[in-house]
Each structure stands twice: as structure tokens, then as C-alpha cells.
PyMOL Python script that loads the backbone (N, CA, C, O; Angstrom):
from pymol import cmd

cmd.read_pdbstr("""\
ATOM      1  N   MET A   1       3.318 -15.482   0.244  1.00  0.00           N
ATOM      2  CA  MET A   1       3.715 -14.093   0.316  1.00  0.00           C
ATOM      3  C   MET A   1       3.335 -13.535   1.687  1.00  0.00           C
ATOM      4  O   MET A   1       2.220 -13.750   2.162  1.00  0.00           O
ATOM      5  N   ARG A   2       4.247 -12.834   2.307  1.00  0.00           N
ATOM      6  CA  ARG A   2       3.978 -12.190   3.590  1.00  0.00           C
ATOM      7  C   ARG A   2       3.424 -10.804   3.319  1.00  0.00           C
ATOM      8  O   ARG A   2       4.029 -10.017   2.591  1.00  0.00           O
ATOM      9  N   TYR A   3       2.275 -10.507   3.904  1.00  0.00           N
ATOM     10  CA  TYR A   3       1.686  -9.181   3.746  1.00  0.00           C
ATOM     11  C   TYR A   3       2.506  -8.136   4.476  1.00  0.00           C
ATOM     12  O   TYR A   3       3.067  -8.389   5.543  1.00  0.00           O
ATOM     13  N   LEU A   4       2.561  -6.968   3.884  1.00  0.00           N
ATOM     14  CA  LEU A   4       3.136  -5.828   4.592  1.00  0.00           C
ATOM     15  C   LEU A   4       2.098  -5.331   5.579  1.00  0.00           C
ATOM     16  O   LEU A   4       0.898  -5.378   5.312  1.00  0.00           O
ATOM     17  N   THR A   5       2.555  -4.870   6.689  1.00  0.00           N
ATOM     18  CA  THR A   5       1.658  -4.289   7.678  1.00  0.00           C
ATOM     19  C   THR A   5       1.821  -2.775   7.649  1.00  0.00           C
ATOM     20  O   THR A   5       2.800  -2.271   7.099  1.00  0.00           O
ATOM     21  N   PRO A   6       0.877  -2.043   8.234  1.00  0.00           N
ATOM     22  CA  PRO A   6       1.065  -0.596   8.330  1.00  0.00           C
ATOM     23  C   PRO A   6       2.373  -0.241   9.042  1.00  0.00           C
ATOM     24  O   PRO A   6       3.023   0.742   8.688  1.00  0.00           O
ATOM     25  N   ASP A   7       2.758  -1.032  10.037  1.00  0.00           N
ATOM     26  CA  ASP A   7       4.023  -0.763  10.731  1.00  0.00           C
ATOM     27  C   ASP A   7       5.222  -0.975   9.809  1.00  0.00           C
ATOM     28  O   ASP A   7       6.209  -0.246   9.902  1.00  0.00           O
ATOM     29  N   ASP A   8       5.144  -1.971   8.914  1.00  0.00           N
ATOM     30  CA  ASP A   8       6.227  -2.170   7.945  1.00  0.00           C
ATOM     31  C   ASP A   8       6.416  -0.921   7.093  1.00  0.00           C
ATOM     32  O   ASP A   8       7.541  -0.479   6.860  1.00  0.00           O
ATOM     33  N   VAL A   9       5.311  -0.363   6.634  1.00  0.00           N
ATOM     34  CA  VAL A   9       5.382   0.831   5.785  1.00  0.00           C
ATOM     35  C   VAL A   9       5.899   2.019   6.584  1.00  0.00           C
ATOM     36  O   VAL A   9       6.749   2.772   6.108  1.00  0.00           O
ATOM     37  N   ARG A  10       5.392   2.185   7.787  1.00  0.00           N
ATOM     38  CA  ARG A  10       5.806   3.324   8.610  1.00  0.00           C
ATOM     39  C   ARG A  10       7.281   3.234   8.999  1.00  0.00           C
ATOM     40  O   ARG A  10       7.971   4.253   9.053  1.00  0.00           O
ATOM     41  N   ASN A  11       7.762   2.035   9.266  1.00  0.00           N
ATOM     42  CA  ASN A  11       9.108   1.877   9.824  1.00  0.00           C
ATOM     43  C   ASN A  11      10.174   1.464   8.815  1.00  0.00           C
ATOM     44  O   ASN A  11      11.296   1.141   9.205  1.00  0.00           O
ATOM     45  N   VAL A  12       9.842   1.468   7.534  1.00  0.00           N
ATOM     46  CA  VAL A  12      10.836   1.053   6.543  1.00  0.00           C
ATOM     47  C   VAL A  12      12.046   1.987   6.607  1.00  0.00           C
ATOM     48  O   VAL A  12      11.902   3.201   6.754  1.00  0.00           O
ATOM     49  N   ALA A  13      13.225   1.406   6.496  1.00  0.00           N
ATOM     50  CA  ALA A  13      14.467   2.189   6.500  1.00  0.00           C
ATOM     51  C   ALA A  13      15.322   1.701   5.338  1.00  0.00           C
ATOM     52  O   ALA A  13      15.542   0.501   5.178  1.00  0.00           O
ATOM     53  N   PHE A  14      15.792   2.622   4.544  1.00  0.00           N
ATOM     54  CA  PHE A  14      16.622   2.290   3.398  1.00  0.00           C
ATOM     55  C   PHE A  14      18.068   2.633   3.715  1.00  0.00           C
ATOM     56  O   PHE A  14      18.354   3.585   4.441  1.00  0.00           O
ATOM     57  N   ALA A  15      18.967   1.844   3.159  1.00  0.00           N
ATOM     58  CA  ALA A  15      20.400   2.085   3.366  1.00  0.00           C
ATOM     59  C   ALA A  15      20.823   3.360   2.639  1.00  0.00           C
ATOM     60  O   ALA A  15      20.159   3.823   1.711  1.00  0.00           O
ATOM     61  N   LYS A  16      21.933   3.903   3.084  1.00  0.00           N
ATOM     62  CA  LYS A  16      22.486   5.073   2.409  1.00  0.00           C
ATOM     63  C   LYS A  16      22.939   4.659   1.013  1.00  0.00           C
ATOM     64  O   LYS A  16      23.381   3.527   0.818  1.00  0.00           O
ATOM     65  N   PRO A  17      22.836   5.559   0.046  1.00  0.00           N
ATOM     66  CA  PRO A  17      23.259   5.218  -1.317  1.00  0.00           C
ATOM     67  C   PRO A  17      24.776   5.103  -1.405  1.00  0.00           C
ATOM     68  O   PRO A  17      25.491   5.536  -0.501  1.00  0.00           O
ATOM     69  N   PRO A  18      25.261   4.520  -2.495  1.00  0.00           N
ATOM     70  CA  PRO A  18      26.718   4.433  -2.680  1.00  0.00           C
ATOM     71  C   PRO A  18      27.356   5.827  -2.662  1.00  0.00           C
ATOM     72  O   PRO A  18      26.696   6.832  -2.924  1.00  0.00           O
ATOM     73  N   ILE A  19      28.616   5.859  -2.354  1.00  0.00           N
ATOM     74  CA  ILE A  19      29.345   7.131  -2.310  1.00  0.00           C
ATOM     75  C   ILE A  19      29.204   7.834  -3.657  1.00  0.00           C
ATOM     76  O   ILE A  19      29.330   7.219  -4.716  1.00  0.00           O
ATOM     77  N   GLY A  20      28.944   9.120  -3.589  1.00  0.00           N
ATOM     78  CA  GLY A  20      28.791   9.918  -4.798  1.00  0.00           C
ATOM     79  C   GLY A  20      27.360  10.054  -5.271  1.00  0.00           C
ATOM     80  O   GLY A  20      27.091  10.814  -6.201  1.00  0.00           O
ATOM     81  N   LYS A  21      26.426   9.329  -4.647  1.00  0.00           N
ATOM     82  CA  LYS A  21      25.011   9.440  -5.008  1.00  0.00           C
ATOM     83  C   LYS A  21      24.255  10.035  -3.834  1.00  0.00           C
ATOM     84  O   LYS A  21      24.652   9.891  -2.678  1.00  0.00           O
ATOM     85  N   ARG A  22      23.162  10.704  -4.153  1.00  0.00           N
ATOM     86  CA  ARG A  22      22.330  11.309  -3.115  1.00  0.00           C
ATOM     87  C   ARG A  22      20.985  10.602  -3.059  1.00  0.00           C
ATOM     88  O   ARG A  22      20.583   9.926  -4.006  1.00  0.00           O
ATOM     89  N   GLY A  23      20.306  10.765  -1.951  1.00  0.00           N
ATOM     90  CA  GLY A  23      18.970  10.188  -1.818  1.00  0.00           C
ATOM     91  C   GLY A  23      19.005   8.772  -1.282  1.00  0.00           C
ATOM     92  O   GLY A  23      19.969   8.352  -0.642  1.00  0.00           O
ATOM     93  N   TYR A  24      17.928   8.041  -1.559  1.00  0.00           N
ATOM     94  CA  TYR A  24      17.798   6.663  -1.094  1.00  0.00           C
ATOM     95  C   TYR A  24      18.402   5.699  -2.104  1.00  0.00           C
ATOM     96  O   TYR A  24      18.587   6.042  -3.272  1.00  0.00           O
ATOM     97  N   ASN A  25      18.703   4.506  -1.651  1.00  0.00           N
ATOM     98  CA  ASN A  25      19.185   3.452  -2.533  1.00  0.00           C
ATOM     99  C   ASN A  25      18.021   3.035  -3.436  1.00  0.00           C
ATOM    100  O   ASN A  25      17.033   2.477  -2.959  1.00  0.00           O
ATOM    101  N   GLU A  26      18.138   3.303  -4.730  1.00  0.00           N
ATOM    102  CA  GLU A  26      17.034   3.078  -5.666  1.00  0.00           C
ATOM    103  C   GLU A  26      16.584   1.623  -5.709  1.00  0.00           C
ATOM    104  O   GLU A  26      15.386   1.355  -5.804  1.00  0.00           O
ATOM    105  N   ASP A  27      17.511   0.686  -5.642  1.00  0.00           N
ATOM    106  CA  ASP A  27      17.140  -0.731  -5.693  1.00  0.00           C
ATOM    107  C   ASP A  27      16.279  -1.122  -4.498  1.00  0.00           C
ATOM    108  O   ASP A  27      15.315  -1.874  -4.645  1.00  0.00           O
ATOM    109  N   GLN A  28      16.622  -0.615  -3.315  1.00  0.00           N
ATOM    110  CA  GLN A  28      15.833  -0.927  -2.121  1.00  0.00           C
ATOM    111  C   GLN A  28      14.442  -0.302  -2.215  1.00  0.00           C
ATOM    112  O   GLN A  28      13.449  -0.939  -1.865  1.00  0.00           O
ATOM    113  N   VAL A  29      14.372   0.929  -2.682  1.00  0.00           N
ATOM    114  CA  VAL A  29      13.075   1.602  -2.809  1.00  0.00           C
ATOM    115  C   VAL A  29      12.210   0.867  -3.830  1.00  0.00           C
ATOM    116  O   VAL A  29      11.032   0.617  -3.572  1.00  0.00           O
ATOM    117  N   ASP A  30      12.777   0.518  -4.983  1.00  0.00           N
ATOM    118  CA  ASP A  30      12.019  -0.205  -6.004  1.00  0.00           C
ATOM    119  C   ASP A  30      11.517  -1.545  -5.478  1.00  0.00           C
ATOM    120  O   ASP A  30      10.374  -1.920  -5.736  1.00  0.00           O
ATOM    121  N   SER A  31      12.352  -2.262  -4.751  1.00  0.00           N
ATOM    122  CA  SER A  31      11.955  -3.547  -4.193  1.00  0.00           C
ATOM    123  C   SER A  31      10.817  -3.378  -3.188  1.00  0.00           C
ATOM    124  O   SER A  31       9.860  -4.152  -3.195  1.00  0.00           O
ATOM    125  N   PHE A  32      10.923  -2.375  -2.332  1.00  0.00           N
ATOM    126  CA  PHE A  32       9.877  -2.121  -1.343  1.00  0.00           C
ATOM    127  C   PHE A  32       8.565  -1.766  -2.039  1.00  0.00           C
ATOM    128  O   PHE A  32       7.507  -2.266  -1.657  1.00  0.00           O
ATOM    129  N   LEU A  33       8.626  -0.911  -3.050  1.00  0.00           N
ATOM    130  CA  LEU A  33       7.410  -0.535  -3.768  1.00  0.00           C
ATOM    131  C   LEU A  33       6.801  -1.732  -4.497  1.00  0.00           C
ATOM    132  O   LEU A  33       5.579  -1.826  -4.604  1.00  0.00           O
ATOM    133  N   ASP A  34       7.625  -2.639  -4.996  1.00  0.00           N
ATOM    134  CA  ASP A  34       7.105  -3.873  -5.596  1.00  0.00           C
ATOM    135  C   ASP A  34       6.329  -4.681  -4.562  1.00  0.00           C
ATOM    136  O   ASP A  34       5.272  -5.231  -4.871  1.00  0.00           O
ATOM    137  N   ASP A  35       6.845  -4.756  -3.336  1.00  0.00           N
ATOM    138  CA  ASP A  35       6.151  -5.477  -2.260  1.00  0.00           C
ATOM    139  C   ASP A  35       4.832  -4.795  -1.907  1.00  0.00           C
ATOM    140  O   ASP A  35       3.825  -5.469  -1.692  1.00  0.00           O
ATOM    141  N   VAL A  36       4.832  -3.470  -1.848  1.00  0.00           N
ATOM    142  CA  VAL A  36       3.601  -2.723  -1.553  1.00  0.00           C
ATOM    143  C   VAL A  36       2.569  -2.999  -2.646  1.00  0.00           C
ATOM    144  O   VAL A  36       1.407  -3.279  -2.351  1.00  0.00           O
ATOM    145  N   GLU A  37       2.994  -2.921  -3.900  1.00  0.00           N
ATOM    146  CA  GLU A  37       2.078  -3.166  -5.015  1.00  0.00           C
ATOM    147  C   GLU A  37       1.502  -4.577  -4.959  1.00  0.00           C
ATOM    148  O   GLU A  37       0.297  -4.755  -5.133  1.00  0.00           O
ATOM    149  N   ALA A  38       2.337  -5.576  -4.720  1.00  0.00           N
ATOM    150  CA  ALA A  38       1.867  -6.963  -4.663  1.00  0.00           C
ATOM    151  C   ALA A  38       0.868  -7.158  -3.528  1.00  0.00           C
ATOM    152  O   ALA A  38      -0.141  -7.844  -3.696  1.00  0.00           O
ATOM    153  N   THR A  39       1.144  -6.561  -2.384  1.00  0.00           N
ATOM    154  CA  THR A  39       0.231  -6.664  -1.249  1.00  0.00           C
ATOM    155  C   THR A  39      -1.115  -6.043  -1.587  1.00  0.00           C
ATOM    156  O   THR A  39      -2.158  -6.648  -1.337  1.00  0.00           O
ATOM    157  N   LEU A  40      -1.103  -4.840  -2.153  1.00  0.00           N
ATOM    158  CA  LEU A  40      -2.356  -4.164  -2.489  1.00  0.00           C
ATOM    159  C   LEU A  40      -3.137  -4.923  -3.552  1.00  0.00           C
ATOM    160  O   LEU A  40      -4.356  -5.057  -3.445  1.00  0.00           O
ATOM    161  N   ARG A  41      -2.448  -5.424  -4.582  1.00  0.00           N
ATOM    162  CA  ARG A  41      -3.143  -6.180  -5.632  1.00  0.00           C
ATOM    163  C   ARG A  41      -3.827  -7.421  -5.043  1.00  0.00           C
ATOM    164  O   ARG A  41      -4.977  -7.712  -5.372  1.00  0.00           O
ATOM    165  N   ASP A  42      -3.125  -8.141  -4.182  1.00  0.00           N
ATOM    166  CA  ASP A  42      -3.703  -9.342  -3.591  1.00  0.00           C
ATOM    167  C   ASP A  42      -4.878  -8.999  -2.682  1.00  0.00           C
ATOM    168  O   ASP A  42      -5.907  -9.674  -2.717  1.00  0.00           O
ATOM    169  N   LEU A  43      -4.733  -7.968  -1.878  1.00  0.00           N
ATOM    170  CA  LEU A  43      -5.823  -7.588  -0.976  1.00  0.00           C
ATOM    171  C   LEU A  43      -7.055  -7.124  -1.749  1.00  0.00           C
ATOM    172  O   LEU A  43      -8.179  -7.473  -1.387  1.00  0.00           O
ATOM    173  N   TYR A  44      -6.855  -6.337  -2.814  1.00  0.00           N
ATOM    174  CA  TYR A  44      -7.985  -5.903  -3.632  1.00  0.00           C
ATOM    175  C   TYR A  44      -8.651  -7.092  -4.322  1.00  0.00           C
ATOM    176  O   TYR A  44      -9.876  -7.127  -4.437  1.00  0.00           O
ATOM    177  N   ALA A  45      -7.869  -8.061  -4.780  1.00  0.00           N
ATOM    178  CA  ALA A  45      -8.441  -9.253  -5.408  1.00  0.00           C
ATOM    179  C   ALA A  45      -9.261 -10.043  -4.396  1.00  0.00           C
ATOM    180  O   ALA A  45     -10.353 -10.515  -4.710  1.00  0.00           O
ATOM    181  N   ARG A  46      -8.737 -10.186  -3.189  1.00  0.00           N
ATOM    182  CA  ARG A  46      -9.487 -10.900  -2.147  1.00  0.00           C
ATOM    183  C   ARG A  46     -10.765 -10.150  -1.794  1.00  0.00           C
ATOM    184  O   ARG A  46     -11.814 -10.769  -1.611  1.00  0.00           O
ATOM    185  N   LEU A  47     -10.691  -8.837  -1.697  1.00  0.00           N
ATOM    186  CA  LEU A  47     -11.868  -8.029  -1.388  1.00  0.00           C
ATOM    187  C   LEU A  47     -12.912  -8.171  -2.491  1.00  0.00           C
ATOM    188  O   LEU A  47     -14.103  -8.292  -2.207  1.00  0.00           O
ATOM    189  N   ALA A  48     -12.471  -8.156  -3.745  1.00  0.00           N
ATOM    190  CA  ALA A  48     -13.399  -8.297  -4.862  1.00  0.00           C
ATOM    191  C   ALA A  48     -14.096  -9.654  -4.813  1.00  0.00           C
ATOM    192  O   ALA A  48     -15.302  -9.738  -5.044  1.00  0.00           O
ATOM    193  N   ARG A  49     -13.348 -10.714  -4.516  1.00  0.00           N
ATOM    194  CA  ARG A  49     -13.962 -12.046  -4.401  1.00  0.00           C
ATOM    195  C   ARG A  49     -14.954 -12.080  -3.244  1.00  0.00           C
ATOM    196  O   ARG A  49     -16.033 -12.662  -3.359  1.00  0.00           O
ATOM    197  N   TYR A  50     -14.589 -11.460  -2.143  1.00  0.00           N
ATOM    198  CA  TYR A  50     -15.460 -11.432  -0.968  1.00  0.00           C
ATOM    199  C   TYR A  50     -16.752 -10.686  -1.274  1.00  0.00           C
ATOM    200  O   TYR A  50     -17.832 -11.105  -0.859  1.00  0.00           O
ATOM    201  N   GLU A  51     -16.636  -9.577  -2.005  1.00  0.00           N
ATOM    202  CA  GLU A  51     -17.809  -8.767  -2.327  1.00  0.00           C
ATOM    203  C   GLU A  51     -18.558  -9.293  -3.544  1.00  0.00           C
ATOM    204  O   GLU A  51     -19.660  -8.831  -3.838  1.00  0.00           O
ATOM    205  N   GLY A  52     -17.974 -10.254  -4.252  1.00  0.00           N
ATOM    206  CA  GLY A  52     -18.635 -10.808  -5.416  1.00  0.00           C
ATOM    207  C   GLY A  52     -18.632  -9.875  -6.612  1.00  0.00           C
ATOM    208  O   GLY A  52     -19.521  -9.950  -7.461  1.00  0.00           O
ATOM    209  N   SER A  53     -17.646  -9.002  -6.687  1.00  0.00           N
ATOM    210  CA  SER A  53     -17.556  -8.077  -7.811  1.00  0.00           C
ATOM    211  C   SER A  53     -16.213  -8.247  -8.497  1.00  0.00           C
ATOM    212  O   SER A  53     -15.386  -9.056  -8.079  1.00  0.00           O
ATOM    213  N   SER A  54     -16.006  -7.472  -9.558  1.00  0.00           N
ATOM    214  CA  SER A  54     -14.751  -7.586 -10.301  1.00  0.00           C
ATOM    215  C   SER A  54     -13.730  -6.545  -9.891  1.00  0.00           C
ATOM    216  O   SER A  54     -12.647  -6.491 -10.473  1.00  0.00           O
ATOM    217  N   GLY A  55     -14.039  -5.724  -8.918  1.00  0.00           N
ATOM    218  CA  GLY A  55     -13.098  -4.691  -8.502  1.00  0.00           C
ATOM    219  C   GLY A  55     -13.394  -4.240  -7.093  1.00  0.00           C
ATOM    220  O   GLY A  55     -14.399  -4.644  -6.507  1.00  0.00           O
ATOM    221  N   PRO A  56     -12.531  -3.406  -6.543  1.00  0.00           N
ATOM    222  CA  PRO A  56     -12.747  -2.930  -5.179  1.00  0.00           C
ATOM    223  C   PRO A  56     -13.971  -2.038  -5.095  1.00  0.00           C
ATOM    224  O   PRO A  56     -14.321  -1.345  -6.050  1.00  0.00           O
ATOM    225  N   ALA A  57     -14.604  -2.067  -3.955  1.00  0.00           N
ATOM    226  CA  ALA A  57     -15.770  -1.220  -3.739  1.00  0.00           C
ATOM    227  C   ALA A  57     -15.341   0.234  -3.632  1.00  0.00           C
ATOM    228  O   ALA A  57     -14.220   0.547  -3.231  1.00  0.00           O
ATOM    229  N   ALA A  58     -16.255   1.103  -3.997  1.00  0.00           N
ATOM    230  CA  ALA A  58     -15.970   2.530  -3.859  1.00  0.00           C
ATOM    231  C   ALA A  58     -15.859   2.862  -2.379  1.00  0.00           C
ATOM    232  O   ALA A  58     -16.600   2.310  -1.566  1.00  0.00           O
ATOM    233  N   PRO A  59     -14.955   3.744  -2.023  1.00  0.00           N
ATOM    234  CA  PRO A  59     -14.831   4.122  -0.614  1.00  0.00           C
ATOM    235  C   PRO A  59     -16.130   4.729  -0.103  1.00  0.00           C
ATOM    236  O   PRO A  59     -16.814   5.461  -0.817  1.00  0.00           O
ATOM    237  N   GLU A  60     -16.445   4.421   1.103  1.00  0.00           N
ATOM    238  CA  GLU A  60     -17.651   4.956   1.704  1.00  0.00           C
ATOM    239  C   GLU A  60     -17.431   6.404   2.090  1.00  0.00           C
ATOM    240  O   GLU A  60     -16.396   6.758   2.654  1.00  0.00           O
ATOM    241  N   ARG A  61     -18.409   7.236   1.783  1.00  0.00           N
ATOM    242  CA  ARG A  61     -18.306   8.652   2.139  1.00  0.00           C
ATOM    243  C   ARG A  61     -18.829   8.848   3.558  1.00  0.00           C
ATOM    244  O   ARG A  61     -19.712   8.108   3.990  1.00  0.00           O
ATOM    245  N   PRO A  62     -18.307   9.824   4.288  1.00  0.00           N
ATOM    246  CA  PRO A  62     -18.812  10.076   5.643  1.00  0.00           C
ATOM    247  C   PRO A  62     -20.317  10.328   5.658  1.00  0.00           C
ATOM    248  O   PRO A  62     -21.004   9.927   6.598  1.00  0.00           O
ATOM    249  N   GLU A  63     -20.836  10.998   4.611  1.00  0.00           N
ATOM    250  CA  GLU A  63     -22.267  11.297   4.553  1.00  0.00           C
ATOM    251  C   GLU A  63     -23.106  10.023   4.488  1.00  0.00           C
ATOM    252  O   GLU A  63     -24.232   9.988   4.983  1.00  0.00           O
ATOM    253  N   ASP A  64     -22.549   8.975   3.874  1.00  0.00           N
ATOM    254  CA  ASP A  64     -23.275   7.717   3.743  1.00  0.00           C
ATOM    255  C   ASP A  64     -23.424   7.005   5.085  1.00  0.00           C
ATOM    256  O   ASP A  64     -24.270   6.121   5.227  1.00  0.00           O
ATOM    257  N   ARG A  65     -22.621   7.379   6.054  1.00  0.00           N
ATOM    258  CA  ARG A  65     -22.689   6.741   7.369  1.00  0.00           C
ATOM    259  C   ARG A  65     -23.389   7.631   8.384  1.00  0.00           C
ATOM    260  O   ARG A  65     -23.347   7.358   9.584  1.00  0.00           O
ATOM    261  N   GLY A  66     -24.035   8.696   7.911  1.00  0.00           N
ATOM    262  CA  GLY A  66     -24.773   9.565   8.808  1.00  0.00           C
ATOM    263  C   GLY A  66     -23.976  10.729   9.356  1.00  0.00           C
ATOM    264  O   GLY A  66     -24.487  11.486  10.181  1.00  0.00           O
ATOM    265  N   PHE A  67     -22.726  10.895   8.917  1.00  0.00           N
ATOM    266  CA  PHE A  67     -21.920  12.021   9.367  1.00  0.00           C
ATOM    267  C   PHE A  67     -22.177  13.215   8.464  1.00  0.00           C
ATOM    268  O   PHE A  67     -22.407  13.060   7.265  1.00  0.00           O
ATOM    269  N   ARG A  68     -22.137  14.391   9.040  1.00  0.00           N
ATOM    270  CA  ARG A  68     -22.288  15.618   8.251  1.00  0.00           C
ATOM    271  C   ARG A  68     -20.944  16.273   8.068  1.00  0.00           C
ATOM    272  O   ARG A  68     -20.086  16.222   8.949  1.00  0.00           O
ATOM    273  N   ARG A  69     -20.767  16.890   6.920  1.00  0.00           N
ATOM    274  CA  ARG A  69     -19.566  17.696   6.694  1.00  0.00           C
ATOM    275  C   ARG A  69     -19.852  19.104   7.156  1.00  0.00           C
ATOM    276  O   ARG A  69     -20.960  19.609   6.973  1.00  0.00           O
ATOM    277  N   TYR A  70     -18.882  19.731   7.743  1.00  0.00           N
ATOM    278  CA  TYR A  70     -19.040  21.108   8.212  1.00  0.00           C
ATOM    279  C   TYR A  70     -18.238  22.043   7.367  1.00  0.00           C
ATOM    280  O   TYR A  70     -18.243  23.251   7.607  1.00  0.00           O
TER     281      TYR A  70
END
""", "prot")
cmd.dss("prot")
cmd.show_as("cartoon", "prot")
cmd.util.cbc("prot")
cmd.orient("prot")
């Protein structure tokens, strides 16, 4: 499986829908979202194995790194 990159997500372009429909082509959007989901699931699984836990780590808060909120 090829991972999506941030540039892939930023630069994705969907074809125009068939005549008489508005918005994006639903099949293309669904396919892209399936790829995003698969990438995230695999990355979270790898992260969990790396961290030795069963799930992703909680996001670090700025305060935990010595930053203050104003």
C-alpha cells in the first residue's frame, strides 16, 4: 500500500460530476476517503506497536512541553 502524503491530501482534485448532478463525484470522494482511512489505520497500528501499547498515544499538550497558554 502506498501511503498518502500531506501533499496528496492538499492537492487532491476530483472530476466534475455527471451532467445533472452537483458537487463532487461521489465515487471518487469515497475512494479517496477509503485511502485516507487505510493510511491512518496502518500508521496508528505501527505507532501502537512502536510504543508497545494497544492504541495511539494521547496527543501531547503544549503545557506538557513547557509552553504556556495565554
